[in-house]
PAGUDO-697484 format. One line per 10 residues: number of its first residue (from 1); their letters; for each residue x, z, y of N, C-alpha, C. Coordinates in steps of 0.02 Angstrom, whole numbers. Layout:
N
NUM> a> X Z Y X Z Y X Z Y; ...
REM end
This chain:
411
1> maeniqiskl> 393 -688 -1693 390 -649 -1616 373 -688 -1580; 419 -750 -1553 406 -806 -1516 339 -827 -1511; 327 -845 -1579 240 -881 -1575 189 -806 -1539; 203 -747 -1553 155 -710 -1532 141 -683 -1463; 208 -695 -1444 216 -690 -1358 191 -747 -1329; 208 -813 -1343 161 -894 -1305 102 -860 -1323; 53 -836 -1380 -20 -824 -1393 -46 -768 -1339; 15 -724 -1336 -18 -664 -1254 -28 -685 -1205; 9 -723 -1167 14 -757 -1132 -38 -803 -1108; -89 -802 -1048 -146 -837 -1020 -106 -909 -1000
11> telreqriff> -137 -967 -1040 -95 -1030 -1027 -171 -1069 -997; -220 -1058 -1008 -268 -1099 -965 -265 -1082 -893; -293 -1150 -854 -296 -1126 -773 -356 -1098 -747; -412 -1083 -806 -476 -1059 -757 -455 -1002 -803; -438 -979 -860 -420 -883 -859 -382 -845 -811; -321 -908 -793 -252 -895 -742 -303 -862 -674; -355 -878 -653 -364 -916 -599 -422 -820 -598; -462 -814 -663 -504 -779 -663 -465 -703 -646; -407 -711 -680 -365 -621 -700 -335 -612 -623; -312 -656 -600 -281 -644 -535 -329 -615 -492
21> algwtayfst> -402 -658 -480 -475 -655 -459 -492 -569 -464; -495 -545 -530 -494 -486 -531 -464 -422 -540; -398 -446 -544 -347 -376 -517 -349 -401 -446; -363 -466 -381 -355 -447 -327 -396 -412 -288; -473 -421 -311 -535 -392 -293 -522 -319 -312; -503 -311 -374 -491 -244 -392 -464 -191 -346; -384 -205 -313 -339 -183 -296 -358 -176 -206; -419 -231 -194 -426 -227 -106 -479 -202 -105; -525 -166 -177 -585 -109 -162 -524 -43 -146; -500 -36 -162 -431 31 -157 -429 50 -86
31> yigrlnftas> -415 -20 -52 -409 -8 31 -461 14 60; -504 -17 49 -566 14 81 -590 70 68; -581 79 9 -598 165 -8 -544 208 11; -469 194 14 -456 254 70 -414 238 131; -452 189 179 -429 170 259 -478 184 266; -523 185 247 -597 220 288 -601 272 316; -577 297 295 -552 384 302 -508 378 397; -448 347 384 -396 334 436 -419 281 506; -494 239 469 -512 209 525 -537 246 548; -611 310 526 -639 334 542 -621 408 586
41> laqiassagf> -573 406 574 -532 470 589 -567 481 665; -558 459 726 -574 483 788 -645 487 772; -679 445 773 -758 456 767 -757 535 720; -737 561 666 -721 623 643 -728 660 705; -663 667 697 -661 698 751 -705 736 807; -739 672 841 -771 688 885 -846 699 878; -876 690 801 -930 707 774 -917 784 738; -861 797 711 -862 844 667 -834 906 699; -815 892 753 -766 949 788 -702 963 778; -683 917 717 -610 950 688 -555 914 727
51> srdelglvss> -491 968 703 -431 964 754 -392 912 733; -352 874 764 -282 803 736 -273 841 692; -234 912 684 -171 917 669 -236 946 588; -292 961 590 -331 984 544 -344 883 482; -365 837 514 -377 786 501 -330 752 468; -263 770 507 -205 752 472 -175 786 429; -208 844 390 -172 875 352 -227 843 272; -285 825 306 -346 771 249 -321 714 240; -271 670 265 -218 615 279 -191 634 226; -148 676 256 -109 702 195 -115 718 137
61> gffigygafq> -160 751 123 -190 758 69 -195 697 14; -230 668 43 -217 587 10 -166 571 -22; -84 555 24 -34 543 17 -1 585 -36; -6 652 -34 17 710 -93 -8 685 -160; -88 677 -156 -96 652 -203 -68 592 -240; -87 532 -212 -77 478 -241 17 477 -244; 62 502 -190 130 509 -209 128 552 -276; 140 597 -276 144 658 -322 134 611 -401; 44 573 -395 52 542 -462 50 461 -487; 75 436 -433 101 392 -445 158 392 -502
71> lvwsfagdtf> 196 437 -510 249 449 -552 217 439 -609; 168 497 -607 145 500 -669 136 457 -707; 65 408 -687 31 351 -708 73 317 -697; 132 261 -691 159 233 -677 206 259 -734; 235 292 -783 296 324 -841 206 301 -885; 156 328 -852 89 323 -939 61 236 -934; 61 204 -882 62 133 -861 118 86 -933; 172 102 -929 214 76 -1001 200 89 -1058; 152 136 -1067 124 141 -1119 51 133 -1161; 19 153 -1122 -66 161 -1108 -101 108 -1108
81> dpvrmvfagv> -151 76 -1118 -196 14 -1091 -213 42 -1013; -163 -44 -993 -174 -43 -910 -252 -77 -877; -274 -93 -952 -336 -122 -922 -411 -45 -916; -370 3 -925 -417 56 -938 -388 87 -888; -317 98 -880 -295 132 -834 -328 125 -762; -326 42 -737 -358 16 -669 -419 47 -679; -485 35 -752 -562 30 -717 -549 116 -712; -537 149 -743 -520 238 -720 -518 260 -676; -452 221 -615 -425 249 -550 -484 216 -528; -499 147 -512 -558 129 -457 -623 168 -470
91> lasglfncvm> -645 164 -523 -703 207 -542 -720 283 -501; -653 307 -515 -645 388 -491 -662 373 -415; -613 321 -389 -598 352 -305 -651 333 -278; -719 270 -341 -772 281 -326 -835 325 -290; -823 368 -343 -864 430 -352 -808 492 -302; -752 494 -278 -725 540 -229 -757 509 -166; -747 457 -138 -785 433 -85 -848 431 -69; -882 453 -121 -949 471 -142 -963 554 -114; -911 592 -146 -910 653 -140 -907 683 -44; -860 625 -38 -842 636 49 -885 629 101
101> afaqtpgfma> -940 614 90 -994 578 127 -1033 665 149; -1021 715 94 -1051 757 86 -1006 829 121; -945 805 162 -905 873 156 -927 888 260; -908 972 243 -941 1003 297 -868 1045 325; -828 1032 290 -787 1077 326 -677 1017 296; -647 1037 343 -594 997 310 -553 1021 257; -582 1091 235 -534 1100 167 -557 1066 109; -645 1063 129 -674 1020 50 -639 942 73; -648 920 142 -612 840 138 -553 831 115; -517 903 110 -428 876 94 -437 874 8
111> vawtlngiaq> -454 903 -22 -477 913 -75 -495 857 -107; -561 844 -78 -595 757 -86 -528 717 -84; -515 712 -28 -477 654 -26 -392 644 -60; -380 718 -87 -327 699 -111 -337 705 -201; -412 718 -214 -412 695 -276 -452 619 -280; -441 568 -236 -445 516 -217 -386 479 -203; -338 501 -201 -275 488 -197 -254 485 -250; -266 527 -295 -244 556 -370 -270 496 -411; -344 472 -395 -363 432 -454 -325 370 -415; -330 335 -367 -302 258 -324 -224 260 -361
121> savwspllrl> -201 305 -386 -116 314 -394 -107 292 -450; -173 284 -487 -167 253 -566 -205 180 -585; -182 142 -505 -208 58 -516 -132 8 -505; -102 14 -462 -53 -9 -442 -12 -44 -478; 14 12 -532 83 16 -576 39 -24 -656; 29 -2 -672 -27 -43 -721 -32 -104 -699; -89 -115 -635 -109 -205 -613 -21 -229 -628; 16 -220 -599 57 -248 -583 112 -274 -647; 109 -225 -710 135 -223 -757 98 -278 -800; 35 -270 -806 -13 -303 -824 -13 -408 -828
131> tverlpgvla> -8 -398 -728 12 -448 -701 96 -499 -753; 111 -460 -739 178 -490 -768 176 -499 -857; 147 -451 -866 146 -481 -954 88 -536 -978; 14 -532 -928 -27 -589 -966 -4 -648 -917; 24 -637 -864 38 -731 -841 121 -748 -857; 119 -829 -846 178 -848 -842 237 -831 -805; 303 -825 -800 345 -807 -745 340 -801 -689; 351 -896 -652 344 -909 -610 242 -872 -568; 229 -888 -604 135 -891 -566 133 -804 -571; 173 -767 -620 175 -697 -620 200 -676 -530
141> mrcsiryslt> 270 -690 -527 282 -690 -457 233 -711 -416; 203 -758 -399 192 -771 -355 104 -740 -350; 68 -711 -392 27 -675 -377 37 -596 -370; 81 -585 -384 99 -513 -375 117 -515 -281; 148 -556 -272 150 -566 -173 89 -571 -167; 37 -623 -202 -9 -626 -156 -65 -556 -169; -44 -503 -209 -89 -445 -214 -59 -416 -142; -24 -437 -105 11 -393 -19 -74 -423 8; -94 -472 11 -142 -491 50 -201 -445 53; -211 -412 -6 -249 -361 -20 -242 -296 62
151> vpagtfaaya> -189 -301 86 -178 -238 117 -223 -283 184; -180 -324 222 -215 -320 270 -300 -368 271; -311 -377 212 -405 -391 177 -427 -325 196; -402 -286 160 -421 -232 138 -447 -204 197; -391 -179 247 -353 -160 300 -436 -171 357; -442 -230 371 -479 -274 415 -542 -261 350; -580 -241 320 -627 -246 275 -664 -160 295; -594 -116 284 -611 -56 297 -645 -37 370; -583 -64 416 -587 -37 496 -670 -73 530; -692 -143 478 -753 -179 514 -810 -121 483
161> lsalcagigs> -816 -116 406 -866 -60 400 -850 3 451; -799 45 460 -808 98 497 -832 96 551; -805 26 576 -853 11 683 -931 19 673; -942 -47 604 -1014 -26 607 -1052 36 612; -1016 81 551 -1041 154 528 -1075 166 617; -979 163 638 -983 237 710 -1041 205 720; -1040 142 744 -1088 102 800 -1150 116 806; -1181 129 733 -1238 174 719 -1243 257 726; -1176 271 715 -1182 345 739 -1171 387 687; -1155 357 621 -1147 398 554 -1071 365 498
171> wravfvtagi> -1036 427 523 -976 391 482 -971 417 430; -1015 460 422 -1025 479 304 -1050 418 302; -1095 355 312 -1099 306 275 -1039 268 257; -998 274 292 -949 244 271 -896 230 218; -906 304 194 -878 349 130 -929 326 69; -998 332 86 -1061 297 54 -1042 242 21; -1053 177 68 -1032 113 72 -986 110 34; -908 135 37 -853 115 3 -861 132 -81; -894 210 -98 -909 217 -160 -932 161 -201; -980 130 -161 -1030 85 -218 -976 49 -218
181> llilaslcwl> -944 19 -186 -924 -47 -175 -855 -43 -243; -806 32 -231 -781 43 -289 -828 27 -353; -875 78 -332 -874 74 -437 -917 2 -459; -937 -39 -414 -952 -106 -438 -894 -145 -461; -840 -149 -401 -771 -177 -425 -757 -150 -502; -753 -98 -518 -718 -59 -588 -774 -91 -645; -826 -101 -626 -882 -129 -683 -856 -202 -707; -833 -237 -634 -815 -301 -640 -748 -314 -651; -712 -275 -673 -640 -272 -680 -651 -288 -768; -697 -220 -795 -668 -201 -848 -715 -253 -884
191> rgmrplapgd> -767 -262 -883 -811 -336 -911 -779 -375 -918; -729 -425 -845 -704 -474 -843 -637 -448 -879; -599 -405 -873 -527 -410 -927 -546 -412 -990; -603 -387 -996 -609 -396 -1090 -587 -454 -1125; -602 -507 -1110 -594 -569 -1165 -523 -583 -1139; -480 -569 -1073 -419 -581 -1046 -362 -540 -1062; -372 -485 -1083 -313 -457 -1091 -352 -407 -1162; -344 -427 -1231 -352 -392 -1274 -304 -340 -1302; -322 -311 -1331 -283 -239 -1353 -203 -261 -1403; -210 -311 -1434 -198 -322 -1477 -141 -371 -1473
201> allrirgkgr> -153 -394 -1422 -121 -449 -1372 -50 -404 -1327; -83 -351 -1290 -36 -303 -1269 0 -286 -1313; -17 -242 -1362 0 -214 -1411 90 -263 -1427; 82 -329 -1434 117 -374 -1478 178 -398 -1411; 146 -375 -1357 212 -393 -1290 233 -326 -1301; 204 -286 -1302 240 -194 -1292 290 -198 -1349; 275 -237 -1397 337 -208 -1469 393 -268 -1429; 372 -327 -1408 421 -379 -1416 469 -340 -1344; 435 -337 -1304 481 -282 -1242 531 -237 -1241; 497 -178 -1302 547 -116 -1327 607 -157 -1352
211> serqefslrl> 612 -213 -1382 685 -223 -1438 721 -273 -1369; 694 -306 -1309 729 -351 -1297 752 -316 -1223; 708 -251 -1197 733 -224 -1148 805 -197 -1148; 837 -205 -1080 906 -155 -1070 897 -117 -1023; 936 -68 -1057 943 7 -1028 968 8 -940; 940 33 -921 966 45 -828 1056 48 -830; 1091 24 -777 1151 33 -777 1164 107 -726; 1195 124 -732 1247 177 -678 1216 105 -610; 1252 53 -609 1243 20 -520 1177 3 -521; 1129 5 -545 1069 -1 -542 1051 32 -515
221> vlllvpicla> 1049 109 -547 1019 161 -536 1064 187 -476; 1111 183 -426 1128 197 -378 1111 152 -322; 1104 99 -338 1058 56 -305 1001 52 -271; 958 86 -331 873 110 -324 892 155 -267; 932 217 -251 942 243 -201 933 225 -140; 966 205 -108 954 156 -39 870 141 -27; 878 87 -74 797 63 -99 740 116 -74; 753 149 -110 676 209 -117 681 258 -46; 740 259 -26 739 294 61 713 250 106; 735 178 80 702 137 122 601 137 130
231> avlnglvrdg> 609 140 63 545 151 75 516 198 88; 536 269 90 510 299 116 492 298 184; 550 289 210 559 267 296 488 198 300; 463 160 272 425 102 264 349 142 270; 336 195 228 275 222 222 267 275 288; 315 297 301 321 341 367 291 289 441; 321 253 446 317 184 507 257 160 498; 233 119 419 160 75 422 106 140 409; 114 169 373 41 218 376 44 261 448; 91 269 466 84 335 533 57 262 579
241> mqtwmpsyls> 57 204 576 49 171 626 -39 166 606; -46 152 556 -127 145 529 -161 180 521; -148 234 546 -184 312 531 -201 315 609; -154 298 673 -149 350 715 -165 310 770; -167 223 749 -179 165 799 -239 171 849; -295 206 813 -367 211 843 -356 280 902; -322 317 876 -311 364 916 -283 353 968; -217 318 976 -164 291 1012 -194 257 1069; -244 199 1041 -277 152 1098 -322 205 1160; -341 267 1112 -395 298 1142 -371 331 1181
251> dsyglsgvls> -310 380 1168 -260 408 1223 -272 389 1273; -213 331 1257 -161 305 1314 -208 237 1365; -256 225 1330 -303 182 1370 -367 193 1371; -400 275 1342 -453 281 1373 -505 236 1339; -499 206 1287 -553 162 1262 -591 208 1224; -670 193 1214 -731 225 1174 -670 229 1076; -708 263 1046 -677 270 972 -696 198 933; -775 181 945 -794 103 953 -753 44 938; -719 79 1015 -675 3 1036 -611 3 1000; -612 55 1002 -503 63 981 -515 35 888
261> ivltlilpiv> -567 56 867 -584 39 793 -584 -9 786; -611 -68 824 -625 -133 827 -541 -171 851; -504 -140 912 -467 -175 933 -398 -173 856; -402 -103 826 -330 -99 776 -366 -159 724; -424 -204 700 -435 -240 664 -399 -320 676; -355 -289 744 -300 -359 761 -250 -339 701; -234 -279 679 -184 -290 632 -151 -322 559; -237 -283 538 -225 -335 476 -227 -407 489; -254 -457 539 -251 -511 531 -160 -538 574; -132 -490 588 -67 -498 629 -23 -492 537
271> nltgvylgkl> -48 -449 510 -20 -419 465 11 -478 396; -42 -537 383 -46 -594 350 6 -623 368; 34 -651 448 102 -673 455 163 -627 405; 161 -565 411 206 -536 387 222 -548 298; 174 -554 258 178 -566 203 206 -640 191; 194 -699 226 229 -775 209 281 -775 264; 311 -735 301 349 -729 342 403 -700 287; 402 -637 258 473 -623 232 438 -676 160; 417 -693 128 427 -745 70 439 -780 89; 427 -840 143 490 -893 163 545 -883 176
281> inerflhnea> 563 -828 219 625 -804 243 680 -803 172; 641 -750 102 656 -736 56 690 -799 18; 635 -840 -5 629 -906 -39 687 -990 -24; 691 -960 62 728 -1028 94 801 -1005 105; 815 -930 127 873 -942 175 907 -893 139; 853 -808 117 920 -754 114 911 -764 32; 855 -761 -10 843 -759 -79 891 -687 -105; 871 -633 -66 890 -567 -65 824 -518 -21; 797 -495 -78 729 -451 -49 762 -377 -3; 799 -364 -15 841 -308 11 864 -324 65
291> avaavsfaga> 908 -397 77 921 -408 158 870 -460 184; 816 -458 156 724 -464 212 710 -423 238; 720 -373 177 688 -294 225 747 -275 272; 793 -290 255 815 -250 324 833 -297 380; 810 -365 367 789 -389 422 719 -379 452; 681 -360 426 601 -344 459 624 -277 483; 651 -215 457 646 -163 489 674 -201 548; 747 -203 554 786 -215 625 714 -251 702; 677 -306 645 637 -334 709 590 -287 704; 553 -239 667 497 -172 706 527 -125 753
301> tavllpaifc> 632 -113 739 622 -75 773 647 -114 847; 648 -180 860 650 -221 917 608 -211 950; 536 -213 909 470 -224 956 461 -162 986; 471 -111 946 450 -41 966 501 -14 1029; 547 -19 1054 579 -25 1092 550 -17 1161; 501 -85 1174 484 -92 1222 411 -37 1246; 385 -23 1204 335 33 1192 354 101 1202; 417 104 1191 444 161 1206 454 191 1271; 507 130 1323 532 139 1372 490 104 1427; 445 76 1416 401 39 1485 326 98 1453
311> qqlplwctla> 331 116 1523 265 159 1493 214 116 1524; 149 129 1490 90 95 1521 97 35 1525; 120 -17 1473 113 -74 1464 33 -101 1446; 26 -151 1478 -24 -198 1491 -64 -203 1407; -127 -177 1399 -169 -167 1304 -147 -225 1284; -158 -280 1287 -136 -357 1269 -77 -344 1230; -4 -333 1278 64 -330 1260 88 -277 1213; 26 -213 1207 34 -148 1175 21 -179 1089; -28 -210 1116 -100 -236 1024 -19 -284 998; 3 -346 1039 55 -398 1022 99 -346 986
321> llgicaamml> 135 -325 1012 200 -261 997 174 -220 913; 135 -164 915 129 -146 851 79 -203 810; 61 -241 829 30 -286 782 98 -312 748; 164 -325 784 227 -376 757 268 -315 704; 241 -249 742 275 -210 701 247 -216 622; 196 -208 617 152 -201 561 154 -248 507; 161 -295 537 169 -369 502 243 -348 459; 277 -328 518 365 -333 473 347 -273 426; 327 -216 417 303 -158 369 264 -192 306; 236 -241 322 199 -275 251 259 -316 239
331> svntmlvtlv> 291 -356 263 355 -396 217 404 -349 195; 389 -290 220 457 -245 190 415 -214 110; 352 -169 123 305 -166 66 317 -236 9; 311 -297 38 303 -342 -31 370 -350 -73; 432 -337 -27 505 -361 -34 527 -302 -92; 498 -229 -73 543 -170 -92 481 -152 -164; 421 -155 -134 360 -117 -195 341 -174 -253; 344 -231 -220 321 -295 -272 361 -322 -278; 400 -350 -272 475 -390 -289 529 -379 -331; 566 -307 -313 593 -280 -338 580 -263 -414
341> pvrlqytghv> 519 -222 -424 496 -217 -499 475 -302 -553; 481 -324 -518 447 -399 -527 534 -416 -555; 569 -420 -523 640 -433 -504 641 -416 -579; 663 -339 -591 686 -318 -633 633 -302 -686; 599 -337 -715 546 -328 -788 586 -342 -857; 656 -365 -826 695 -391 -900 705 -308 -920; 705 -257 -873 722 -186 -889 668 -152 -947; 591 -198 -942 526 -161 -976 520 -87 -961; 505 -95 -893 493 -19 -857 469 -54 -779; 432 -107 -791 381 -143 -729 339 -78 -714
351> smlsgllnsa> 290 -46 -731 249 -9 -712 302 48 -692; 344 75 -735 384 162 -680 416 133 -620; 438 68 -625 479 54 -575 440 60 -508; 378 17 -523 323 -6 -460 322 74 -433; 300 124 -487 276 201 -449 309 226 -444; 402 223 -447 434 240 -401 437 242 -335; 437 161 -352 452 131 -273 381 152 -220; 344 146 -263 274 135 -212 275 248 -201; 293 266 -268 291 333 -246 347 352 -187; 393 322 -168 445 339 -104 392 317 -57
361> tyigstisgy> 350 276 -59 332 241 -14 293 294 48; 232 317 -30 179 383 -1 227 428 20; 277 448 -12 311 522 19 328 492 103; 352 458 136 345 431 205 263 430 242; 221 411 187 131 397 199 127 466 240; 141 529 187 124 589 186 154 631 259; 216 595 239 263 636 313 217 625 362; 186 564 379 162 531 441 92 536 452; 62 584 397 -20 576 402 -22 653 451; 15 707 409 20 791 440 61 788 494
371> gvgavlehys> 118 742 501 193 740 554 160 724 609; 114 672 621 108 621 690 70 687 728; -8 705 698 -35 747 707 -15 808 723; 39 846 704 98 906 744 131 892 789; 180 822 800 191 809 845 127 803 934; 93 754 913 49 760 955 20 831 1000; 0 880 939 3 939 970 50 980 1038; 104 948 1019 154 994 1034 184 935 1107; 194 880 1083 245 831 1119 183 759 1142; 204 713 1172 191 666 1181 185 581 1146
381> wsavltgwci> 140 565 1135 126 487 1096 217 427 1100; 265 455 1157 313 439 1157 365 449 1126; 352 521 1106 389 542 1036 386 518 997; 320 502 969 300 458 901 330 419 887; 322 366 940 360 284 938 403 300 952; 450 341 958 536 356 929 546 371 884; 528 404 862 533 439 788 526 371 739; 462 315 779 455 269 708 509 230 733; 549 198 788 598 176 796 648 187 771; 681 265 775 735 282 728 740 263 659
391> gaaaasllcl> 649 301 638 658 281 549 667 194 535; 646 151 576 646 96 547 702 46 564; 759 79 619 824 61 627 867 105 560; 864 168 539 901 191 496 895 150 404; 810 122 415 795 79 350 832 24 348; 826 2 408 868 -53 402 944 -38 374; 986 -32 416 1037 -10 399 1049 21 301; 982 51 298 983 58 209 999 -5 177; 949 -31 189 922 -90 160 979 -150 143; 1023 -145 208 1094 -168 245 1146 -153 177
401> saariwgelr> 1148 -120 175 1199 -69 126 1179 -75 55; 1139 -95 33 1115 -109 -32 1099 -199 -42; 1088 -228 -18 1098 -318 -8 1129 -334 -49; 1214 -329 -42 1260 -355 -87 1243 -351 -139; 1255 -288 -161 1237 -272 -242 1153 -295 -269; 1103 -282 -252 1050 -307 -256 1037 -397 -244; 1087 -443 -227 1096 -504 -248 1129 -524 -328; 1181 -463 -334 1223 -481 -381 1175 -465 -446; 1105 -413 -447 1072 -387 -494 1000 -428 -513; 986 -450 -472 907 -489 -453 905 -531 -512
411> k> 850 -555 -522 861 -598 -575 793 -631 -566
REM end
C-alpha cells in the first residue's frame, strides 16, 4: 500500500510546478468572475438606475449560493473526482457571467449571480483536497498558502477590468470578458490535469486515506465552533469592505465611479503583505494559526478606530487604514480557511473541513452584502465602520479562546 501512495504523489519538479500553475490559474479566474460585480457596483447603480439595497441583494445572492452549496460540494469533494468538480465549477461560472451581461432587472441579476455562486462553490474544496493528495507534505502546505495570492491578484484583475469597461461606458462588457476567461481557464485545467491526476492514482489515495483517517474528537468539534464563528466575522468585514469601498470613496470624497474603482486597486496590492506577514508570524513566532488570526483581527480593530472617530480624514490616510485592515483580513483567511484544514488532513476530510470554514466565511459575506446596503439606507458610513470594528474585535476574542487547544491539536 505504501508503494501505491508513493506512485500517486507527484515527485518531478516540472510536474509539481505545472500542477500548481493550473490550480492557481483556475482559482484566480474565479475571483475575476465574482469580484467583477463588486467592482462595477457603483457603475451599475448609476447606469442602470438600481438602488443600493437592490444591488446589495444581488451581491448577497452570490454569497448565499456560494455558502450554502459550499457544504454540499465539500462533502462531495471527499468522494468524487476533484478534477472534474473544479472543471465543472469554473466552466459553469463562465457561462453564468455571460448570462449576467444580458440582465435587465435586479431580479434577473440576483438569480444569475446566485447560480454563479453555486457554481464557484464547487472549486475551492476539491482543489485543496487534490493539492494535499498529489503534492508532498511540505510542498502541499506551501502551495496551499500561495493559493491565497489569488485573492489580491484576482481582485486587482477584476477591478482593473471593471475600471477599463467603466471608462468606455459599458459595465456589461465586464461580465462577457470574465466569462470568456473563465471558460478558457476551465479548458486549460481539464487538459493539463489529465496526465497529473489520473483517476486510478486518486482511487489508491482515497482507499489509503479511509483506512488511516482518525475520527473527530469531541474536543476538536468544540474547537471548530469558535473558529467557524470567527470565519463568519472575517467574511463580514473582508467582503463588506471589498464590496462597498468604491461606494464609500464616492460618497465620502465625491470621487467619480471610475476613480473610486481605480483607487480600490490599492487594496489587493496591500493585501499581498497580509498573506506573507501572517505566514511569517506563524512560522517564526506563534506556530499557531488561531493565535495569528487573533492578532490579525486585533490589528484590524485598531486601524478601523481612527476612521470611525476622525471625521473626513485625508484620502491617502483613509486608503492606508482600509488597506491595512484588508491585509489583516486576508491573513485571517489564510490561517483559518486554508491552513486549518491542511493541518487536519490526518482526519481524511480536507475537502469537508475547508468547505465548512469557507461556508462560514461566506455567511458573513452574505450579511455584509445586503446588510451594508440596508444600513446605508437609514444610517451613515460611521455606523458601517463601527459594525466592522466590533465584528473584528469579537473575532479576535474568539480566536484567542481557541488558540491554546488548537496549539495542542494541530499537526
